[in-house]
C-alpha positions as CSV (number, residue, x, y, z in Angstrom):
1,M,134.1,59.5,31.0
2,N,130.7,57.8,31.5
3,C,131.6,55.2,34.2
4,G,129.5,52.6,32.4
5,L,126.3,54.5,33.0
6,L,125.6,55.3,29.3
7,S,126.3,53.8,25.9
8,C,126.5,56.0,22.8
9,Y,126.0,55.0,19.2
10,L,125.6,56.7,15.8
11,C,122.2,57.1,14.2
12,P,122.1,54.5,11.4
13,N,120.2,56.9,9.1
14,D,122.0,60.2,9.8
15,R,125.6,60.0,11.0
16,R,125.3,63.5,12.5
17,G,123.0,62.0,15.2
18,I,124.2,60.3,18.3
19,Y,121.9,58.2,20.5
20,T,122.5,57.4,24.1
21,S,121.0,54.7,26.3
22,M,121.4,54.1,30.0
23,S,122.8,51.0,31.4
24,E,121.1,49.1,34.3
25,D,123.5,50.8,36.7
26,G,122.7,54.2,35.2
27,L,118.9,53.6,35.7
28,K,119.5,52.6,39.3
29,L,121.5,55.7,40.0
30,L,118.8,57.9,38.3
31,A,116.1,56.3,40.5
32,K,118.2,56.9,43.6
33,A,118.8,60.6,42.6
34,R,115.3,61.4,41.5
35,P,113.8,62.3,44.9
36,T,116.5,64.8,45.7
37,S,116.3,66.2,42.2
38,E,112.5,66.6,42.3
39,A,112.7,68.2,45.8
40,S,115.2,70.7,44.5
41,L,113.1,71.5,41.5
42,R,110.0,72.0,43.6
43,E,111.9,74.4,45.9
44,A,113.2,76.4,43.0
45,L,109.8,76.7,41.4
46,A,108.3,77.7,44.7
47,E,110.9,80.4,45.0
48,A,110.3,81.6,41.4
49,T,106.6,82.1,42.1
50,R,107.5,84.8,44.6
51,H,108.7,86.9,41.8
52,S,106.2,88.4,39.2
53,E,108.2,87.7,36.0
54,P,108.7,83.9,36.3
55,A,105.4,83.3,38.2
56,S,103.3,82.8,35.0
57,L,105.9,80.5,33.5
58,V,105.9,78.4,36.7
59,T,102.1,78.2,36.6
60,A,102.3,77.0,32.9
61,V,104.9,74.3,33.8
62,E,102.9,73.1,36.7
63,A,99.8,72.9,34.5
64,V,101.6,70.7,32.0
65,N,103.1,68.6,34.7
66,T,99.6,67.8,36.2
67,S,97.7,67.4,33.0
68,P,96.5,63.8,32.1
69,R,98.9,61.9,29.9
70,R,97.7,60.7,26.6
């Protein structure tokens, strides 16, 4: 059940592949949810840095996220 937020279609060159695209309503819902999602992710990453094992992974993810885009 996708509620009209996505459409799916088969890859024309490889029938094993399935592509999806978001509808206009799906894009609007994604934009509305993004601030909450990003805040939750920031909170989870901040918590992870308090533990030695995931801290280096968090540092690497943050470095990728802040690097200039090509």
